[in-house]
ROZA-382754 format. One record per residue (C-alpha): residue in three letters; chain; x, y, z. Coordinates in steps of 0.1 Angstrom, whole numbers, plus 5000, padded with zeros to 4 digits. Each point is the difference from the previous one (the first is absolute). Last residue first. Layout:
<nodes>
+------+-------+------+------+------+
| rest | kette |    X |    Y |    Z |
+------+-------+------+------+------+
|  ALA |     A |    X |    Y |    Z |
...
+------+-------+------+------+------+
</nodes>
This chain:
<nodes>
+------+-------+------+------+------+
| rest | kette |    X |    Y |    Z |
+------+-------+------+------+------+
|  UNK |     A | 3715 | 2701 | 3297 |
|  UNK |     A | 4993 | 5020 | 4969 |
|  UNK |     A | 5031 | 4984 | 4984 |
|  UNK |     A | 4988 | 4965 | 5007 |
|  UNK |     A | 4968 | 5004 | 4980 |
|  UNK |     A | 4985 | 4965 | 5003 |
|  UNK |     A | 4993 | 5007 | 5036 |
|  UNK |     A | 4969 | 5019 | 4990 |
|  UNK |     A | 4989 | 5036 | 4998 |
|  UNK |     A | 5021 | 5013 | 4971 |
|  UNK |     A | 4999 | 4968 | 4979 |
|  UNK |     A | 4962 | 4998 | 5004 |
|  UNK |     A | 4996 | 5036 | 4990 |
|  UNK |     A | 5023 | 4995 | 4970 |
|  UNK |     A | 4980 | 4969 | 4990 |
|  UNK |     A | 4967 | 5018 | 5003 |
|  UNK |     A | 5011 | 5031 | 4982 |
|  UNK |     A | 5014 | 4979 | 4971 |
|  UNK |     A | 4967 | 4982 | 4997 |
|  UNK |     A | 4980 | 5032 | 5000 |
|  UNK |     A | 5024 | 5015 | 4973 |
|  UNK |     A | 4997 | 4969 | 4979 |
|  UNK |     A | 4962 | 5002 | 5000 |
|  UNK |     A | 5001 | 5037 | 4992 |
|  UNK |     A | 5024 | 4994 | 4971 |
|  UNK |     A | 4979 | 4971 | 4987 |
|  UNK |     A | 4970 | 5024 | 4999 |
|  UNK |     A | 5018 | 5027 | 4981 |
|  UNK |     A | 5016 | 4976 | 4975 |
|  UNK |     A | 4967 | 4984 | 4992 |
|  UNK |     A | 4986 | 4965 | 5005 |
|  UNK |     A | 5002 | 4992 | 4963 |
|  UNK |     A | 5015 | 4965 | 5001 |
|  UNK |     A | 5028 | 5009 | 4977 |
|  UNK |     A | 5011 | 4990 | 4965 |
|  UNK |     A | 5000 | 5033 | 4983 |
|  UNK |     A | 4963 | 5002 | 4991 |
|  UNK |     A | 4991 | 4984 | 5033 |
|  UNK |     A | 5009 | 5032 | 5018 |
|  UNK |     A | 5030 | 5003 | 5022 |
|  UNK |     A | 4997 | 4997 | 5038 |
|  UNK |     A | 5003 | 4963 | 5007 |
|  UNK |     A | 5027 | 4993 | 4974 |
|  UNK |     A | 5017 | 5033 | 5007 |
|  UNK |     A | 5003 | 4990 | 5037 |
|  UNK |     A | 5013 | 4966 | 4990 |
|  UNK |     A | 5027 | 5014 | 4978 |
|  UNK |     A | 5009 | 5028 | 5025 |
|  UNK |     A | 5006 | 4976 | 5029 |
|  UNK |     A | 5023 | 4978 | 4980 |
|  UNK |     A | 5017 | 5028 | 4980 |
|  UNK |     A | 5011 | 5017 | 5032 |
|  UNK |     A | 5006 | 4970 | 5022 |
|  UNK |     A | 5027 | 4989 | 4975 |
|  UNK |     A | 5025 | 5026 | 5011 |
|  UNK |     A | 4996 | 4991 | 5037 |
|  UNK |     A | 5005 | 4963 | 4992 |
|  UNK |     A | 5033 | 5007 | 4983 |
|  UNK |     A | 5010 | 5024 | 5027 |
|  UNK |     A | 4993 | 4974 | 5028 |
|  UNK |     A | 5017 | 4971 | 4982 |
|  UNK |     A | 5032 | 5021 | 4994 |
|  UNK |     A | 5001 | 5010 | 5037 |
|  UNK |     A | 4993 | 4964 | 5011 |
|  UNK |     A | 5028 | 4986 | 4978 |
|  UNK |     A | 4986 | 4969 | 4983 |
|  UNK |     A | 5005 | 4969 | 5022 |
|  UNK |     A | 4989 | 4974 | 4976 |
|  UNK |     A | 4967 | 4988 | 5014 |
|  UNK |     A | 4986 | 5028 | 5022 |
|  UNK |     A | 5016 | 5029 | 4982 |
|  UNK |     A | 4992 | 4985 | 4966 |
|  UNK |     A | 4964 | 4994 | 5011 |
|  UNK |     A | 4997 | 5036 | 5013 |
|  UNK |     A | 5016 | 5014 | 4968 |
|  UNK |     A | 4977 | 4979 | 4978 |
|  UNK |     A | 4967 | 5009 | 5016 |
|  UNK |     A | 4998 | 5034 | 4984 |
|  UNK |     A | 5007 | 4985 | 4965 |
|  UNK |     A | 4970 | 4977 | 5005 |
|  UNK |     A | 4978 | 5030 | 5011 |
|  UNK |     A | 5015 | 5020 | 4971 |
|  UNK |     A | 4987 | 4975 | 4974 |
|  UNK |     A | 4966 | 4997 | 5017 |
|  UNK |     A | 4996 | 5037 | 5000 |
|  UNK |     A | 5010 | 5002 | 4963 |
|  UNK |     A | 4974 | 4974 | 4993 |
|  UNK |     A | 4974 | 5021 | 5017 |
|  UNK |     A | 5009 | 5033 | 4984 |
|  UNK |     A | 5003 | 4989 | 4964 |
|  UNK |     A | 5028 | 4979 | 4984 |
|  UNK |     A | 5002 | 5022 | 4969 |
|  UNK |     A | 5038 | 5004 | 5001 |
|  UNK |     A | 4998 | 5038 | 4996 |
|  UNK |     A | 4968 | 5004 | 5021 |
|  UNK |     A | 5001 | 4977 | 5030 |
|  UNK |     A | 5037 | 4991 | 5000 |
|  UNK |     A | 5012 | 5035 | 4993 |
|  UNK |     A | 4974 | 5016 | 5023 |
|  UNK |     A | 5013 | 4979 | 5029 |
|  UNK |     A | 5037 | 5008 | 4991 |
|  UNK |     A | 4994 | 5037 | 4997 |
|  UNK |     A | 4981 | 5002 | 5034 |
|  UNK |     A | 5026 | 4978 | 5017 |
|  UNK |     A | 5028 | 5022 | 4988 |
|  UNK |     A | 4983 | 5032 | 5012 |
|  UNK |     A | 4994 | 4983 | 5034 |
|  UNK |     A | 5035 | 4987 | 5002 |
|  UNK |     A | 5014 | 5035 | 4992 |
|  UNK |     A | 4981 | 5016 | 5029 |
|  UNK |     A | 5011 | 4973 | 5024 |
|  UNK |     A | 5037 | 5003 | 4990 |
|  UNK |     A | 5000 | 5038 | 5005 |
|  UNK |     A | 4983 | 4994 | 5034 |
|  UNK |     A | 5027 | 4976 | 5011 |
|  UNK |     A | 5029 | 5021 | 4988 |
|  UNK |     A | 4986 | 5029 | 5019 |
|  UNK |     A | 4996 | 4979 | 5031 |
|  UNK |     A | 5036 | 4989 | 4997 |
|  UNK |     A | 5011 | 5036 | 4999 |
|  UNK |     A | 4979 | 5010 | 5029 |
|  UNK |     A | 5014 | 4973 | 5023 |
|  UNK |     A | 4983 | 4970 | 5016 |
|  UNK |     A | 4994 | 4976 | 4970 |
|  UNK |     A | 5018 | 4968 | 5011 |
|  UNK |     A | 4970 | 4977 | 5001 |
|  UNK |     A | 4991 | 5012 | 4965 |
|  UNK |     A | 5031 | 4981 | 4987 |
|  UNK |     A | 5017 | 5014 | 4970 |
|  UNK |     A | 5035 | 4999 | 5015 |
|  UNK |     A | 5035 | 5014 | 4995 |
|  UNK |     A | 4987 | 5036 | 5006 |
|  UNK |     A | 5014 | 5020 | 4971 |
|  UNK |     A | 5009 | 4973 | 4976 |
|  UNK |     A | 4968 | 4982 | 5008 |
|  UNK |     A | 4978 | 5031 | 4995 |
|  UNK |     A | 5018 | 5009 | 4968 |
|  UNK |     A | 4995 | 4965 | 4985 |
|  UNK |     A | 4964 | 4998 | 5012 |
|  UNK |     A | 4992 | 5034 | 4985 |
|  UNK |     A | 5017 | 4991 | 4967 |
|  UNK |     A | 4980 | 4967 | 4998 |
|  UNK |     A | 4968 | 5019 | 5006 |
|  UNK |     A | 5008 | 5025 | 4972 |
|  UNK |     A | 5008 | 4971 | 4976 |
|  UNK |     A | 4967 | 4982 | 5009 |
|  UNK |     A | 4981 | 5033 | 4995 |
|  UNK |     A | 5014 | 5002 | 4965 |
|  UNK |     A | 4993 | 4964 | 4991 |
|  UNK |     A | 4964 | 5002 | 5012 |
|  UNK |     A | 4995 | 5033 | 4983 |
|  UNK |     A | 5014 | 4986 | 4967 |
|  UNK |     A | 4976 | 4971 | 5002 |
|  UNK |     A | 4971 | 5022 | 5010 |
|  UNK |     A | 5006 | 5021 | 4969 |
|  UNK |     A | 5009 | 5037 | 5003 |
|  UNK |     A | 4974 | 5023 | 4984 |
|  UNK |     A | 5010 | 5030 | 5020 |
|  UNK |     A | 4965 | 5008 | 5013 |
|  UNK |     A | 4984 | 4966 | 5002 |
|  UNK |     A | 5030 | 4978 | 5008 |
|  UNK |     A | 5021 | 5024 | 5022 |
|  UNK |     A | 4967 | 5012 | 5016 |
|  UNK |     A | 4990 | 4965 | 5009 |
|  UNK |     A | 5033 | 4994 | 5018 |
|  UNK |     A | 4998 | 5033 | 5019 |
|  UNK |     A | 4963 | 4995 | 5009 |
|  UNK |     A | 5006 | 4965 | 5014 |
|  UNK |     A | 5029 | 5013 | 5021 |
|  UNK |     A | 4978 | 5028 | 5012 |
|  UNK |     A | 4974 | 4977 | 5013 |
|  UNK |     A | 5023 | 4973 | 5014 |
|  UNK |     A | 5023 | 5026 | 5016 |
|  UNK |     A | 4970 | 5016 | 5016 |
|  UNK |     A | 4989 | 4966 | 5014 |
|  UNK |     A | 5035 | 4993 | 5013 |
|  UNK |     A | 5002 | 5034 | 5017 |
|  UNK |     A | 4966 | 4994 | 5017 |
|  UNK |     A | 5014 | 4965 | 5010 |
|  UNK |     A | 5029 | 5015 | 5018 |
|  UNK |     A | 4980 | 5027 | 5019 |
|  UNK |     A | 4972 | 4977 | 5009 |
|  UNK |     A | 5023 | 4974 | 5015 |
|  UNK |     A | 5024 | 5022 | 5019 |
|  UNK |     A | 5036 | 4989 | 4999 |
|  UNK |     A | 5024 | 5023 | 5019 |
|  UNK |     A | 5012 | 5036 | 5001 |
|  UNK |     A | 4973 | 5016 | 4978 |
|  UNK |     A | 5011 | 5028 | 4977 |
|  UNK |     A | 5010 | 4979 | 4971 |
|  UNK |     A | 4966 | 4983 | 4998 |
|  UNK |     A | 4982 | 5033 | 5003 |
|  UNK |     A | 5020 | 5014 | 4971 |
|  UNK |     A | 4993 | 4969 | 4980 |
|  UNK |     A | 4963 | 5004 | 5004 |
|  UNK |     A | 5000 | 5037 | 4991 |
|  UNK |     A | 5022 | 4994 | 4969 |
|  UNK |     A | 4978 | 4971 | 4988 |
|  UNK |     A | 4968 | 5019 | 5005 |
|  UNK |     A | 5014 | 5029 | 4980 |
|  UNK |     A | 5010 | 4976 | 4972 |
|  UNK |     A | 4966 | 4984 | 4999 |
|  UNK |     A | 4982 | 5033 | 4998 |
|  UNK |     A | 5024 | 5012 | 4973 |
|  UNK |     A | 4995 | 4968 | 4980 |
|  UNK |     A | 4962 | 5003 | 5003 |
|  UNK |     A | 5002 | 5037 | 4990 |
|  UNK |     A | 5019 | 4990 | 4968 |
|  UNK |     A | 4976 | 4971 | 4994 |
|  UNK |     A | 4970 | 5024 | 5001 |
|  UNK |     A | 4974 | 4983 | 5022 |
|  UNK |     A | 4979 | 4969 | 5002 |
|  UNK |     A | 5019 | 4978 | 4976 |
|  UNK |     A | 5035 | 5006 | 5014 |
|  UNK |     A | 4986 | 4998 | 5036 |
|  UNK |     A | 4985 | 4966 | 4994 |
|  UNK |     A | 5031 | 4986 | 4983 |
|  UNK |     A | 5022 | 5012 | 5028 |
|  UNK |     A | 4976 | 4986 | 5026 |
|  UNK |     A | 4999 | 4966 | 4983 |
|  UNK |     A | 5038 | 4996 | 4998 |
|  UNK |     A | 5009 | 5014 | 5034 |
|  UNK |     A | 4972 | 4980 | 5016 |
|  UNK |     A | 5013 | 4967 | 4985 |
|  UNK |     A | 5036 | 5008 | 5012 |
|  UNK |     A | 4987 | 5010 | 5034 |
|  UNK |     A | 4982 | 4967 | 5004 |
|  UNK |     A | 5031 | 4980 | 4991 |
|  UNK |     A | 5021 | 5019 | 5026 |
|  UNK |     A | 4973 | 4996 | 5027 |
|  UNK |     A | 5001 | 4962 | 4995 |
|  UNK |     A | 5038 | 4998 | 4998 |
|  UNK |     A | 5005 | 5020 | 5032 |
|  UNK |     A | 4972 | 4980 | 5017 |
|  UNK |     A | 5019 | 4967 | 4992 |
|  UNK |     A | 5030 | 5015 | 5019 |
|  UNK |     A | 5029 | 5023 | 4990 |
|  UNK |     A | 5002 | 5023 | 5030 |
|  UNK |     A | 4991 | 5035 | 4990 |
|  UNK |     A | 5025 | 5028 | 4992 |
|  UNK |     A | 5012 | 5029 | 5022 |
|  UNK |     A | 5025 | 4982 | 5022 |
|  UNK |     A | 5013 | 5018 | 5030 |
|  UNK |     A | 5037 | 4997 | 5003 |
|  UNK |     A | 5006 | 5033 | 4982 |
|  UNK |     A | 4982 | 5017 | 5029 |
|  UNK |     A | 5027 | 4990 | 5025 |
|  UNK |     A | 5028 | 5012 | 4978 |
|  UNK |     A | 4983 | 5033 | 4993 |
|  UNK |     A | 5016 | 5020 | 5027 |
|  UNK |     A | 5035 | 4987 | 4991 |
|  UNK |     A | 4995 | 5009 | 4963 |
|  UNK |     A | 4987 | 5034 | 5009 |
|  UNK |     A | 4970 | 5012 | 4979 |
|  UNK |     A | 4973 | 4987 | 5023 |
|  UNK |     A | 4971 | 4981 | 4984 |
|  UNK |     A | 4967 | 5018 | 4997 |
|  UNK |     A | 4971 | 4993 | 5024 |
|  UNK |     A | 4974 | 4981 | 4981 |
|  UNK |     A | 4995 | 4973 | 5026 |
|  UNK |     A | 4974 | 5020 | 5020 |
|  UNK |     A | 4979 | 5007 | 4969 |
|  UNK |     A | 4988 | 5033 | 4985 |
|  UNK |     A | 5007 | 5020 | 5031 |
|  UNK |     A | 5035 | 4984 | 5002 |
|  UNK |     A | 5008 | 5014 | 4965 |
|  UNK |     A | 4992 | 5035 | 5011 |
|  UNK |     A | 5020 | 4998 | 5032 |
|  UNK |     A | 5030 | 4984 | 4983 |
|  UNK |     A | 5000 | 5025 | 4972 |
|  UNK |     A | 5000 | 5028 | 5026 |
|  UNK |     A | 5029 | 4985 | 5019 |
|  UNK |     A | 5020 | 4993 | 4968 |
|  UNK |     A | 4995 | 5036 | 4989 |
|  UNK |     A | 5012 | 5013 | 5034 |
|  UNK |     A | 5030 | 4978 | 4999 |
|  UNK |     A | 5009 | 5010 | 4965 |
|  UNK |     A | 4996 | 5037 | 5010 |
|  UNK |     A | 5024 | 4994 | 5029 |
|  UNK |     A | 5025 | 4985 | 4977 |
|  UNK |     A | 4996 | 5028 | 4975 |
|  UNK |     A | 5008 | 5025 | 5029 |
|  UNK |     A | 4974 | 5020 | 5018 |
|  UNK |     A | 5025 | 5013 | 5026 |
|  UNK |     A | 5011 | 5027 | 4976 |
|  UNK |     A | 4965 | 5013 | 5000 |
|  UNK |     A | 5002 | 5007 | 5037 |
|  UNK |     A | 5032 | 5020 | 4997 |
|  UNK |     A | 4987 | 5019 | 4971 |
|  UNK |     A | 4969 | 5009 | 5019 |
|  UNK |     A | 5022 | 5011 | 5029 |
|  UNK |     A | 5021 | 5023 | 4978 |
|  UNK |     A | 4969 | 5015 | 4984 |
|  UNK |     A | 4986 | 5012 | 5033 |
|  UNK |     A | 5006 | 4985 | 5035 |
|  UNK |     A | 5027 | 4984 | 5020 |
|  UNK |     A | 4994 | 4996 | 5037 |
|  UNK |     A | 5028 | 5008 | 5023 |
|  UNK |     A | 5004 | 4982 | 5033 |
|  UNK |     A | 5012 | 5021 | 5028 |
|  UNK |     A | 5019 | 4987 | 5030 |
+------+-------+------+------+------+
</nodes>
């Protein structure tokens, strides 16, 4: 029994027909998986099929809300403020914004690629959001001439819209239920707006209202404690309490960082924005490392 072997143009057409769009998609996904895994074992892309991704969607990609979460969050807000100010005064502001925006895109891309919570990946994204969010809020005031009061109101409206759309779409705003791409997108959009809002609000109280950095920090420290007290004593909804506290961490950390870093001519201690940025970066690195390699980080376990 003879078996014919096709050759020539007809055989090439037959083989090319086998490379369907579906096969190309599988090849692309395989290559992307291999490249991402080389960067980090947990960066393999999520499967496209809903059934295949059901198991991955159950993996949380956000940190557990503990005392370490709030400490690191406050440190990142201060670092974002002082680093943004330092870069804006040390290089061309346009280049500084471009640099901050590029860093934000890269950090968020890594965060979206990973399949579970990884401390350094998440907090790197938060740091870049803090830096770029500060730049965006400052640019609206300095370049466009929009007052801090109007910026604060505007960002508050944008944040309210995001919360409303998020809740209508997902029926929850809890970070404990973020295990799909859509909810993750809602989360990061909210985080970016809260940083810009906090920057505008902090500058408004310190500059427009004339309270200064230290007094503004004390004010926001008291406001930051209110949601926790209301949750403890009067049963405030835990999701609402979380987001109120989360929003207030931005002006709280930034006000004290500005107070320490800014010159004495503008009401600061005069330590220097560059120096305080380095100190905060070291502290953040230490807490993230501790979170990663200790039992406090339940996700890494």
